[in-house]
RONU-903613 format. One line per 5 residues: number of its first residue (from 1); their letters; for each residue x, y, z of N, C-alpha, C, O. Coordinates in pm, 1 decimal, decimal comma. Example, Ala and Ser with C-alpha at 12.3 -4.5 7.8 and 13.67 -1.06 7.14 Angstrom:
BEGIN
1 = AS = 1319,0/-569,0/780,0/1230,0/-450,0/780,0/1320,0/-330,0/780,0/1423,6/-331,9/846,5  1285,0/-225,0/708,0/1367,0/-106,0/714,0/1290,0/3,0/787,0/1340,9/113,8/803,9 .
//
This chain:
BEGIN
1 = XXXXX = 866,1/-124,1/-3149,8/761,6/-168,8/-3091,4/629,0/-118,6/-3144,9/618,6/3,9/-3139,7  519,7/-187,3/-3197,8/429,4/-123,5/-3261,5/342,0/-41,0/-3154,0/303,9/-78,7/-3043,3  320,4/89,0/-3222,1/229,1/180,4/-3133,3/301,9/258,7/-3033,9/240,3/343,9/-2970,0  447,6/235,8/-3010,5/532,6/295,8/-2911,8/635,3/358,4/-2978,2/705,6/294,7/-3056,7  656,3/499,2/-2952,0/756,1/570,8/-2993,3/847,4/613,7/-2846,5/800,0/687,2/-2759,9 .
6 = XXXXX = 953,4/566,7/-2840,7/1018,6/599,5/-2702,8/1174,5/614,9/-2707,5/1243,4/572,8/-2800,4  1218,7/675,1/-2605,0/1366,9/687,2/-2596,9/1403,9/585,5/-2488,6/1380,6/604,7/-2369,3  1469,0/464,8/-2543,1/1531,8/367,4/-2442,0/1667,8/402,4/-2410,0/1761,9/410,4/-2489,0  1668,0/424,9/-2271,3/1796,8/458,1/-2210,4/1907,4/339,9/-2205,7/2027,9/363,2/-2215,4  1859,0/224,7/-2191,5/1916,2/105,0/-2216,5/1809,5/-13,5/-2211,3/1689,2/12,1/-2206,5 .
11 = XXXXX = 1854,0/-133,4/-2212,2/1774,8/-258,1/-2235,3/1652,5/-267,1/-2134,1/1555,6/-340,8/-2152,4  1670,8/-175,5/-2015,4/1587,1/-206,5/-1907,2/1499,0/-74,5/-1870,0/1413,4/-76,8/-1781,6  1529,3/37,8/-1945,9/1466,1/167,6/-1911,9/1417,6/221,6/-2031,4/1484,4/213,5/-2134,5  1284,1/288,0/-2027,4/1228,3/354,3/-2133,8/1174,5/470,5/-2096,1/1128,4/479,2/-1982,3  1170,4/581,7/-2185,2/1102,6/710,6/-2154,5/1000,3/709,1/-2277,2/1033,1/666,1/-2387,7 .
16 = XXXXX = 888,9/753,8/-2251,8/782,8/762,2/-2360,6/720,4/902,6/-2351,7/726,0/973,0/-2250,9  662,3/935,2/-2463,7/571,3/1074,8/-2472,5/436,1/1027,8/-2504,2/419,3/956,2/-2603,0  327,0/1065,9/-2420,0/195,1/1031,6/-2438,8/144,9/1059,8/-2563,1/74,3/975,5/-2618,5  172,0/1174,9/-2621,5/128,2/1216,8/-2769,7/175,8/1110,8/-2867,4/105,3/1076,6/-2962,2  302,5/1055,9/-2842,6/341,6/965,3/-2956,1/317,0/833,5/-2938,1/371,6/752,3/-3012,8 .
21 = XXXXX = 243,0/797,8/-2850,6/204,2/647,3/-2800,5/65,0/626,3/-2885,4/-36,1/691,5/-2859,3  70,8/538,4/-2978,9/-76,8/513,4/-3054,5/-102,6/375,7/-2995,8/-64,9/267,0/-3039,6  -175,0/402,9/-2886,9/-214,1/268,6/-2812,1/-366,1/293,8/-2782,6/-414,7/406,8/-2775,9  -439,8/171,4/-2764,9/-572,3/173,6/-2731,6/-588,6/229,0/-2580,7/-502,5/208,9/-2495,1  -689,5/289,8/-2560,4/-714,9/344,0/-2425,0/-827,3/287,1/-2365,3/-913,0/364,0/-2321,7 .
26 = XXXXX = -847,0/135,4/-2352,6/-961,4/82,0/-2301,4/-890,1/-8,1/-2188,8/-769,5/-33,2/-2187,8  -984,5/-53,0/-2093,6/-938,6/-133,0/-1974,3/-959,8/-280,6/-1984,9/-956,1/-347,2/-1881,4  -983,1/-341,9/-2108,1/-1008,4/-468,6/-2134,7/-883,9/-567,9/-2078,6/-903,0/-679,3/-2029,8  -774,7/-514,6/-2093,0/-650,1/-598,8/-2067,6/-599,9/-582,5/-1938,9/-510,6/-658,4/-1900,9  -649,4/-483,0/-1855,3/-596,6/-463,4/-1736,0/-638,4/-557,6/-1619,5/-744,8/-618,8/-1629,5 .
31 = XXXXX = -568,4/-570,8/-1521,0/-626,6/-652,4/-1401,5/-712,7/-574,2/-1325,1/-715,0/-451,4/-1333,1  -793,1/-648,9/-1241,2/-883,6/-572,5/-1165,7/-827,1/-474,0/-1066,6/-898,5/-381,6/-1027,8  -701,5/-487,9/-1022,4/-630,3/-402,8/-922,5/-586,9/-284,6/-1005,4/-574,7/-174,8/-951,0  -560,4/-302,7/-1148,2/-531,3/-181,8/-1212,2/-668,8/-110,2/-1258,2/-666,2/12,7/-1265,4  -762,2/-163,0/-1282,8/-884,2/-90,3/-1305,1/-944,1/-12,6/-1200,8/-999,5/94,8/-1224,2 .
36 = XXXXX = -933,6/-70,5/-1068,5/-963,9/-7,3/-962,2/-885,8/117,4/-934,2/-939,8/223,3/-902,3  -747,9/99,8/-948,2/-649,4/212,5/-944,1/-697,0/335,7/-1040,2/-711,6/454,5/-1011,3  -715,7/269,5/-1160,6/-749,7/388,5/-1277,9/-876,5/450,0/-1231,4/-896,3/568,8/-1256,4  -965,3/379,5/-1165,3/-1087,7/437,5/-1135,3/-1076,8/543,0/-1022,0/-1168,1/619,7/-991,5  -969,5/538,7/-970,2/-957,0/647,9/-839,6/-929,3/769,9/-913,4/-949,8/872,5/-848,7 .
41 = XXXXX = -888,5/784,6/-1030,5/-835,7/913,2/-1089,3/-981,8/986,0/-1098,7/-1084,4/923,0/-1124,3  -978,0/1124,0/-1075,0/-1095,9/1202,7/-1090,1/-1125,9/1234,3/-1231,1/-1236,5/1211,4/-1280,1  -1023,7/1289,2/-1299,3/-1011,4/1348,9/-1436,9/-1006,6/1241,4/-1541,2/-929,7/1145,6/-1533,5  -1087,8/1259,9/-1634,6/-1080,3/1156,0/-1754,7/-943,9/1154,2/-1822,1/-897,6/1050,5/-1869,6  -879,8/1272,6/-1825,1/-751,4/1275,1/-1884,3/-649,6/1204,6/-1813,3/-561,2/1151,8/-1880,8 .
46 = XXXXX = -646,5/1193,9/-1684,3/-564,5/1131,1/-1589,6/-595,3/967,0/-1610,4/-504,2/884,2/-1614,2  -719,0/937,2/-1621,6/-754,6/804,1/-1668,1/-678,2/751,9/-1776,3/-604,9/653,2/-1770,1  -701,1/830,1/-1885,1/-645,7/798,8/-2002,7/-511,4/772,5/-2020,0/-465,9/688,2/-2097,2  -429,3/867,5/-1925,7/-276,5/848,2/-1923,7/-254,0/715,6/-1855,0/-170,2/637,1/-1899,3  -324,4/689,2/-1751,1/-299,7/563,9/-1690,1/-307,4/443,7/-1761,6/-233,6/346,8/-1743,6 .
51 = XXXXX = -410,7/453,2/-1854,1/-440,6/345,3/-1951,1/-326,1/336,2/-2051,7/-281,5/228,4/-2090,9  -285,2/444,3/-2087,4/-171,7/440,5/-2188,9/-55,1/365,7/-2113,1/-3,0/266,8/-2164,8  -16,4/411,5/-1995,5/109,1/382,5/-1919,5/105,4/217,0/-1917,1/200,3/144,4/-1946,9  -12,6/178,8/-1879,3/-16,9/26,9/-1846,8/-37,9/-61,4/-1979,5/-2,2/-178,9/-1988,1  -97,2/7,4/-2075,5/-97,3/-56,6/-2203,6/54,6/-56,5/-2275,9/88,2/-141,5/-2358,4 .
56 = XXXXX = 126,1/35,3/-2238,0/271,1/45,8/-2277,3/342,9/-85,1/-2209,3/413,5/-162,6/-2274,0  312,5/-99,4/-2059,5/360,6/-197,2/-2001,5/347,0/-345,9/-2065,1/434,5/-432,3/-2071,4  231,6/-350,6/-2104,0/186,9/-476,2/-2177,3/254,3/-504,6/-2299,6/280,2/-618,4/-2338,9  282,7/-395,8/-2360,5/372,8/-404,9/-2497,2/508,5/-455,9/-2472,8/562,4/-530,0/-2554,9  581,1/-410,6/-2335,8/705,8/-441,4/-2305,5/696,7/-600,9/-2263,4/776,7/-685,0/-2304,6 .
61 = XXXXX = 592,3/-627,4/-2179,4/591,9/-769,8/-2130,9/462,5/-844,8/-2172,0/365,8/-775,0/-2202,3  451,8/-968,5/-2175,7/361,4/-1034,3/-2217,2/248,8/-1069,1/-2114,7/250,0/-1160,5/-2032,2  154,5/-979,5/-2137,0/22,8/-999,2/-2046,9/56,7/-1018,2/-1905,9/15,1/-1122,3/-1855,1  133,7/-926,5/-1822,3/145,8/-943,0/-1694,2/25,2/-930,1/-1606,6/-63,4/-848,8/-1633,3  20,6/-1007,0/-1504,9/-91,8/-999,8/-1404,0/-37,1/-913,9/-1293,5/42,6/-965,7/-1215,3 .
66 = XXXXX = -74,7/-776,5/-1277,4/-33,2/-676,5/-1204,7/-128,8/-647,9/-1076,3/-251,9/-650,5/-1079,7  -57,2/-623,0/-974,5/-128,8/-587,0/-849,2/-66,3/-486,6/-768,6/45,3/-449,2/-804,5  -116,0/-437,7/-669,4/-52,9/-333,6/-573,6/-42,0/-387,8/-443,6/-134,4/-451,9/-393,5  78,2/-363,6/-378,6/90,3/-421,7/-227,6/47,1/-316,5/-144,7/3,0/-212,7/-194,0  56,9/-336,0/-8,1/-17,7/-229,4/83,4/52,5/-102,3/101,0/2,8/-14,3/171,3 .
71 = XXXXX = 186,0/-84,0/30,4/255,6/19,5/16,7/224,7/107,4/-114,0/284,7/211,5/-140,9  134,5/57,1/-182,0/79,0/103,9/-320,6/191,0/74,1/-436,6/184,0/133,0/-544,5  290,1/-16,4/-409,7/382,4/-43,4/-509,3/319,5/-135,8/-619,3/261,6/-234,4/-573,5  319,7/-124,0/-742,1/303,6/-207,6/-840,8/395,5/-330,5/-857,4/517,6/-318,5/-867,3  333,7/-444,8/-859,9/405,5/-552,0/-872,0/366,0/-647,7/-961,2/246,2/-635,1/-986,4 .
76 = XXXXX = 426,5/-753,2/-1028,9/378,6/-847,1/-1108,1/382,4/-985,0/-1064,8/485,5/-1039,4/-1025,4  254,1/-1049,0/-1073,4/251,6/-1181,1/-1027,3/306,3/-1297,4/-1117,6/289,6/-1304,0/-1239,3  373,1/-1386,3/-1041,4/448,4/-1499,2/-1110,9/531,0/-1435,9/-1231,9/521,4/-1478,9/-1346,9  601,5/-1344,6/-1199,9/689,1/-1288,6/-1309,7/832,7/-1254,4/-1269,7/839,0/-1199,9/-1159,6  937,0/-1271,0/-1325,3/1063,0/-1251,1/-1293,0/1114,2/-1110,0/-1268,9/1204,6/-1072,6/-1194,2 .
81 = XXXXX = 1034,8/-1040,1/-1350,3/1080,0/-876,5/-1365,5/1017,5/-790,1/-1241,3/904,5/-804,8/-1194,8  1108,4/-704,4/-1202,0/1082,1/-619,5/-1106,6/1058,6/-481,2/-1198,3/1117,2/-448,8/-1301,6  951,2/-409,9/-1124,2/895,7/-307,7/-1212,6/895,4/-176,9/-1139,1/907,1/-174,9/-1016,6  881,7/-62,0/-1214,3/880,7/72,6/-1161,6/820,1/162,9/-1266,7/858,0/144,6/-1382,4  734,0/255,0/-1243,5/669,5/340,9/-1336,9/670,1/479,4/-1273,8/639,8/495,9/-1155,6 .
86 = XXXXX = 703,8/574,5/-1352,0/694,7/718,9/-1313,6/640,1/802,6/-1425,8/651,2/756,7/-1539,4  583,3/918,0/-1409,0/517,4/990,7/-1495,8/520,7/1136,1/-1462,2/519,2/1175,6/-1345,6  525,9/1224,8/-1578,4/488,0/1363,0/-1564,0/342,9/1401,7/-1649,5/258,9/1317,1/-1680,1  334,0/1533,1/-1677,5/217,2/1559,5/-1778,1/236,3/1497,3/-1886,4/143,7/1429,9/-1931,3  371,6/1504,9/-1961,3/372,2/1479,1/-2102,0/455,0/1350,4/-2126,5/460,7/1304,3/-2240,5 .
91 = XXXXX = 524,7/1286,1/-2014,7/591,7/1173,2/-2047,5/570,1/1074,7/-1939,3/501,4/1104,5/-1841,7  622,7/965,0/-1951,5/619,4/866,1/-1847,7/769,7/755,7/-1876,3/834,8/744,3/-1980,1  785,9/699,3/-1767,8/892,3/606,5/-1764,3/870,3/466,4/-1724,8/786,2/448,9/-1636,6  927,0/369,0/-1770,9/911,8/228,7/-1712,1/1063,7/178,1/-1710,0/1146,8/197,8/-1798,7  1082,0/109,6/-1591,9/1192,1/42,3/-1555,6/1149,2/-112,2/-1526,6/1047,9/-145,0/-1464,7 .
96 = XXXXX = 1235,9/-192,2/-1577,4/1224,6/-329,2/-1562,2/1362,0/-404,5/-1535,2/1462,8/-384,4/-1603,0  1356,1/-479,0/-1446,0/1479,6/-558,8/-1404,5/1465,4/-684,0/-1371,9/1377,1/-701,2/-1287,8  1532,0/-800,0/-1415,1/1490,3/-927,7/-1388,1/1546,9/-969,2/-1252,3/1491,5/-1054,6/-1183,2  1660,4/-905,1/-1215,8/1743,0/-973,6/-1109,3/1737,5/-883,7/-987,2/1761,9/-933,0/-877,0  1703,2/-738,7/-1000,5/1722,5/-646,2/-877,3/1588,5/-560,8/-862,4/1518,4/-527,5/-957,9 .
101 = XXXXX = 1566,0/-534,0/-744,6/1477,1/-445,0/-727,0/1494,8/-304,9/-778,3/1607,0/-257,3/-760,9  1410,2/-234,4/-834,8/1428,2/-122,2/-916,4/1319,9/-2,1/-885,6/1203,8/-22,8/-850,3  1376,0/119,5/-904,2/1286,3/212,4/-898,7/1332,3/329,6/-1000,0/1449,8/348,8/-1031,3  1229,2/400,5/-1043,6/1272,7/514,1/-1138,3/1154,0/621,6/-1108,0/1038,6/598,6/-1071,7  1218,1/746,6/-1134,4/1154,6/859,9/-1119,6/1188,6/954,3/-1230,7/1307,1/964,4/-1262,4 .
106 = XXXXX = 1094,2/1027,2/-1295,5/1087,0/1131,4/-1394,3/1040,8/1239,8/-1351,9/940,0/1227,3/-1282,3  1089,3/1374,2/-1373,5/1035,5/1493,8/-1328,2/1061,1/1584,1/-1452,5/1156,5/1566,7/-1528,4  972,9/1676,9/-1465,9/997,0/1793,9/-1561,7/1061,3/1905,3/-1469,6/1012,0/1946,0/-1364,4  1172,6/1945,0/-1523,3/1259,8/2057,5/-1457,3/1186,5/2193,5/-1482,8/1178,7/2245,8/-1594,0  1140,1/2238,8/-1381,5/1087,2/2376,9/-1383,8/1156,8/2476,8/-1298,7/1229,4/2436,1/-1208,1 .
111 = XXXXX = 1140,6/2607,6/-1320,3/1204,0/2701,9/-1249,7/1140,9/2728,4/-1104,7/1030,9/2781,9/-1090,8  1210,5/2691,2/-1012,3/1168,3/2716,6/-875,9/1209,1/2845,0/-810,7/1328,9/2873,2/-806,4  1109,8/2933,5/-754,4/1153,6/3063,9/-709,3/1220,1/3042,8/-583,4/1308,8/3123,4/-555,4  1192,4/2940,6/-493,6/1258,4/2952,1/-361,9/1299,8/2785,8/-347,2/1244,0/2716,3/-262,4  1399,4/2733,0/-435,6/1448,8/2592,6/-407,5/1502,6/2569,1/-273,8/1481,4/2459,7/-221,5 .
116 = XXXXX = 1565,7/2653,2/-216,0/1612,8/2635,6/-77,6/1522,6/2608,9/29,2/1546,9/2533,7/123,5  1408,3/2678,9/9,4/1297,7/2658,8/110,0/1232,4/2525,0/114,2/1177,5/2480,4/215,0  1241,3/2460,1/-5,6/1165,8/2329,9/-40,5/1272,7/2218,5/11,1/1231,6/2109,6/51,3  1406,0/2248,4/8,5/1493,9/2125,5/27,5/1482,8/2073,9/178,0/1528,2/1964,6/211,7  1419,0/2160,9/265,5/1430,0/2116,0/414,0/1353,4/1999,7/434,1/1386,0/1934,1/533,1 .
121 = XXXXX = 1261,4/1957,4/367,2/1153,3/1851,1/386,2/1208,4/1723,8/337,8/1150,4/1617,6/360,4  1331,1/1731,7/264,4/1348,5/1603,1/224,2/1506,7/1570,2/228,2/1544,5/1455,2/206,1  1592,4/1667,4/255,1/1738,4/1662,7/260,5/1782,2/1673,9/398,9/1716,2/1738,9/480,0  1893,3/1612,2/431,1/1977,6/1624,5/545,6/2043,7/1745,9/554,7/2068,4/1807,3/450,9  2081,9/1798,1/681,9/2166,1/1924,7/684,2/2294,7/1908,4/605,7/2333,8/2002,8/537,1 .
126 = XXXXX = 2363,3/1795,0/611,1/2471,4/1782,4/515,3/2456,1/1784,8/382,0/2546,0/1821,9/306,5  2330,3/1741,7/339,3/2295,9/1745,8/203,4/2259,5/1889,2/152,3/2287,3/1928,3/38,9  2204,5/1952,4/232,7/2170,4/2092,4/210,7/2280,5/2186,9/197,4/2265,7/2291,8/134,9  2386,0/2155,7/251,2/2527,6/2247,5/237,3/2562,1/2237,6/98,5/2616,3/2337,9/52,0  2541,8/2131,3/13,8/2573,2/2145,3/-130,3/2508,3/2243,1/-217,6/2544,4/2263,9/-333,4 .
131 = XXXXX = 2389,8/2315,8/-145,7/2325,2/2414,1/-217,2/2389,9/2551,7/-213,5/2376,2/2643,3/-294,6  2458,1/2547,7/-110,5/2541,6/2694,4/-90,4/2650,3/2716,1/-191,4/2756,5/2653,9/-193,6  2611,4/2816,1/-279,9/2699,3/2859,6/-398,1/2704,9/2776,2/-511,2/2791,4/2784,1/-598,4  2613,7/2697,8/-508,9/2587,6/2601,6/-646,7/2542,4/2679,8/-734,1/2446,8/2753,8/-711,4  2604,2/2675,0/-846,6/2575,6/2746,2/-980,1/2421,8/2726,5/-1031,3/2362,7/2818,0/-1088,7 .
136 = XXXXX = 2367,5/2611,6/-1008,3/2246,2/2575,2/-1055,7/2151,6/2496,6/-944,1/2124,9/2376,6/-950,6  2113,9/2572,1/-857,9/2031,1/2514,8/-746,0/1905,0/2445,4/-796,8/1863,9/2340,3/-747,5  1848,6/2506,2/-892,9/1720,7/2451,5/-941,4/1754,0/2293,1/-990,1/1692,2/2196,0/-946,5  1842,2/2287,3/-1069,5/1879,0/2148,9/-1134,7/1933,3/2063,8/-1026,3/1911,3/1944,1/-1044,4  1992,2/2090,8/-928,7/2053,0/2017,2/-812,7/1922,3/1970,3/-731,3/1906,3/1854,4/-692,9 .
141 = XXXXX = 1836,5/2068,7/-711,5/1699,3/2031,5/-644,8/1632,2/1903,4/-708,0/1594,4/1812,4/-634,2  1618,2/1897,1/-839,9/1553,5/1803,0/-916,3/1645,5/1657,2/-909,0/1592,8/1546,7/-896,0  1757,0/1674,4/-917,4/1851,7/1566,2/-907,3/1854,0/1505,9/-763,1/1859,8/1383,8/-748,0  1849,7/1588,2/-662,1/1822,4/1515,1/-525,1/1694,2/1450,3/-525,5/1683,6/1332,3/-492,2  1580,3/1531,5/-567,1/1448,8/1468,9/-547,6/1422,7/1341,4/-620,7/1365,1/1250,8/-560,5 .
146 = XXXXX = 1462,6/1324,5/-754,6/1431,5/1217,1/-825,6/1550,6/1105,7/-780,6/1519,6/987,2/-792,8  1654,2/1130,5/-740,9/1735,3/1028,1/-680,1/1664,0/957,4/-542,7/1658,0/834,8/-534,4  1621,4/1027,5/-457,8/1561,9/988,9/-337,3/1439,0/922,2/-385,8/1419,8/807,3/-345,9  1356,4/974,0/-462,4/1235,5/896,8/-487,0/1254,5/773,8/-560,6/1175,5/680,5/-546,6  1356,7/767,2/-640,1/1374,7/633,6/-723,9/1429,6/543,8/-629,3/1399,9/424,5/-635,0 .
151 = XXXXX = 1514,3/592,2/-534,1/1575,8/475,4/-426,3/1464,0/441,4/-329,9/1464,9/324,2/-292,3  1380,0/509,1/-287,9/1262,0/479,7/-207,9/1177,5/392,8/-274,9/1137,4/295,8/-210,4  1137,2/407,0/-403,3/1060,9/323,1/-489,8/1118,8/178,6/-505,2/1053,7/74,5/-513,5  1253,6/193,6/-507,3/1327,1/45,3/-527,2/1311,7/-41,0/-397,4/1293,6/-162,8/-398,0  1321,2/36,6/-288,0/1291,2/-11,0/-146,5/1153,5/-65,9/-127,6/1132,3/-147,2/-37,6 .
156 = XXXXX = 1061,3/-26,5/-205,7/922,7/-56,6/-196,5/844,3/31,1/-95,9/731,5/1,0/-56,9  909,6/138,1/-57,7/843,5/231,6/56,8/769,5/352,7/0,5/658,2/391,1/36,3  857,9/414,4/-105,3/798,9/549,2/-159,3/825,1/634,6/-44,4/914,8/610,4/36,3  741,2/741,7/-36,4/757,8/846,7/55,5/692,0/812,0/190,3/683,6/896,9/279,0  646,2/688,8/204,6/620,5/628,1/332,9/746,9/614,7/436,8/737,8/599,6/558,6 .
161 = XXXXX = 862,5/623,7/361,7/972,5/611,2/460,1/1040,7/762,3/432,1/1031,1/823,5/325,8  1104,2/803,4/539,2/1152,7/936,3/562,0/1255,1/962,3/453,6/1351,9/886,3/457,2  1254,3/1046,1/365,9/1346,4/1047,3/263,0/1512,1/1116,1/318,4/1614,3/1116,5/249,8  1500,5/1158,4/429,9/1625,3/1187,5/513,0/1711,2/1081,8/548,8/1830,5/1097,6/574,8  1649,2/969,5/550,4/1722,7/832,4/594,8/1807,7/792,4/481,4/1905,7/721,2/503,6 .
166 = XXXXX = 1775,9/836,5/346,5/1859,4/812,1/234,4/1959,3/917,1/211,8/1921,1/1024,8/165,9  2082,0/897,8/238,8/2186,6/994,6/243,3/2263,3/985,8/106,3/2299,3/876,7/62,0  2287,0/1103,9/41,0/2377,0/1116,2/-86,3/2471,4/1216,1/-56,7/2456,1/1300,2/31,8  2586,3/1205,2/-143,6/2693,6/1275,1/-134,9/2712,5/1343,7/-284,2/2688,7/1274,0/-382,8  2748,5/1458,8/-297,5/2776,5/1524,5/-433,8/2930,4/1530,5/-456,4/3008,2/1597,8/-388,8 .
171 = XXXXX = 2963,0/1449,7/-561,8/3102,3/1440,8/-612,6/3106,7/1472,0/-775,3/3046,7/1402,5/-857,3  3177,1/1573,1/-804,8/3184,4/1624,1/-945,8/3032,9/1619,7/-1029,6/3000,3/1583,3/-1142,6  2968,9/1669,1/-927,7/2816,0/1725,6/-966,6/2740,3/1589,9/-993,4/2641,4/1589,8/-1066,7  2784,8/1478,4/-936,1/2708,3/1346,3/-941,7/2682,0/1284,9/-793,8/2768,5/1284,9/-706,2  2554,8/1234,2/-777,9/2501,1/1197,8/-665,2/2525,2/1072,2/-649,4/2498,0/991,6/-738,3 .
176 = XXXXX = 2588,7/1030,7/-515,6/2623,9/885,5/-480,7/2571,6/858,5/-345,4/2594,3/922,0/-242,4  2492,4/746,2/-363,6/2441,1/709,8/-221,1/2547,6/648,4/-133,6/2642,9/583,5/-176,8  2520,6/677,3/5,7/2646,8/657,5/123,2/2608,1/498,1/133,3/2703,8/423,0/152,2  2472,8/436,4/122,2/2450,3/313,2/149,7/2504,3/227,4/11,9/2474,3/246,0/-106,1  2592,3/130,0/70,9/2678,5/56,4/-36,8/2577,2/-32,3/-136,2/2610,1/-60,7/-251,3 .
181 = XXXXX = 2468,0/-66,7/-85,4/2391,4/-168,8/-181,4/2291,0/-87,5/-256,6/2181,8/-141,5/-274,2  2309,0/33,2/-304,0/2222,5/116,3/-397,3/2319,0/168,1/-513,6/2423,2/232,7/-502,5  2254,4/121,2/-628,4/2332,1/168,4/-758,6/2246,9/290,1/-804,1/2125,4/271,4/-799,3  2286,5/403,1/-844,3/2201,1/515,6/-877,2/2258,1/570,7/-1005,4/2376,6/602,5/-1015,1  2164,9/581,8/-1110,2/2202,3/626,4/-1241,5/2114,3/766,3/-1268,3/1992,4/765,8/-1251,3 .
186 = XXXXX = 2168,5/856,2/-1300,9/2068,8/995,1/-1338,7/2106,9/1043,8/-1464,2/2224,0/1041,8/-1502,3  1993,2/1097,2/-1544,5/2014,7/1155,2/-1664,3/1941,6/1281,0/-1683,4/1824,6/1287,9/-1645,9  2008,0/1395,3/-1746,1/1933,6/1505,9/-1783,8/1896,3/1496,5/-1937,2/1991,7/1468,7/-2009,8  1774,1/1515,0/-1999,0/1725,5/1509,5/-2128,3/1637,7/1626,9/-2139,8/1527,0/1642,6/-2088,4  1713,4/1717,5/-2225,4/1621,4/1862,5/-2234,1/1580,6/1900,6/-2106,0/1661,3/1939,0/-2021,4 .
191 = XXXXX = 1452,6/1891,8/-2085,2/1379,9/1950,4/-1950,3/1351,0/1835,0/-1852,3/1280,7/1853,3/-1752,9  1396,4/1737,2/-1876,5/1364,2/1608,8/-1793,8/1486,6/1570,7/-1710,9/1598,9/1563,5/-1760,7  1460,1/1546,4/-1581,5/1547,0/1476,5/-1497,2/1500,4/1320,3/-1442,1/1396,3/1294,2/-1381,7  1594,3/1237,9/-1475,9/1564,3/1089,4/-1463,2/1642,5/1038,5/-1381,7/1761,4/1070,4/-1384,5  1592,1/943,3/-1286,1/1668,9/887,8/-1187,6/1633,0/739,2/-1172,8/1516,1/715,2/-1143,0 .
196 = XXXXX = 1726,5/625,4/-1191,3/1699,0/474,0/-1184,2/1791,3/432,4/-1064,7/1911,1/459,2/-1055,7  1719,4/365,6/-978,4/1783,2/295,6/-859,4/1784,3/148,0/-872,3/1682,1/98,4/-919,8  1864,7/82,2/-844,5/1868,7/-49,8/-818,3/1915,6/-106,0/-679,9/2011,8/-50,5/-626,9  1863,9/-197,0/-625,9/1939,1/-255,8/-507,1/2005,5/-368,5/-522,6/1948,5/-465,0/-573,6  2149,4/-376,4/-477,6/2238,3/-461,9/-496,8/2204,2/-567,8/-383,4/2150,8/-534,4/-277,6 .
201 = X = 2240,3/-701,4/-415,4/2213,9/-806,5/-317,9/2365,7/-809,2/-251,2/2391,5/-887,3/-159,7 .
//
C-alpha cells in the first residue's frame, strides 16, 4: 500500500505507526463531517494525526463518504464495510468488516501504580476477583479495558453504555465474553494491547 507501512493482523485489521505513514496531511479529500471533527482538536499535532488516520482509511477504501452518528460513531455512507478506528500517541488501528459490526481498541501498556483502584469504574465485582493474586495485574487491566471498549464500539455505544453491562470471564489468561453473540480477539504486541470485537448475528 503506497505511503503506508503497517502491521496487518489479518485481512480486516491493521496497525499503523504515524511516523511510518508517508501520507498527505490536508483535508481536501475528507467529508464535511470529518473536517468538522478534525477542527474540534485544539492542538495542531492532534489535527495532523486525525488527517493521517483518515487518509489511511481512504487508502484502504475507495473514497468513502464518512459521517458520525449521534453517538459519535464513524460510519460510511452507502458502503458495505463496517468500520472502527482507535489510536494512541504513536500508533493507530483500523478495523473493517463487510458482514459484521466491528469495534477495535488499541492502548499503549504503561505501568500503573494502582491498577486495582482503577478497575472499579468499569469491572463487575466478579471480574475484579480475577485480579486477586494475578501475576501481571497491569497487563490484565489493559486486556479488560481494551476488550470492553472494543465491544462497546462494535455495539455503536462506546462508553455511553455502562461497561459493567459487558461481562467477561478469564480462562487460561484469555478473556471470553459471556454474551454469546460477541466474538473477541486480543493481541499483545511489544507494548501494545489490541482488542477486536465483532457482533455475531
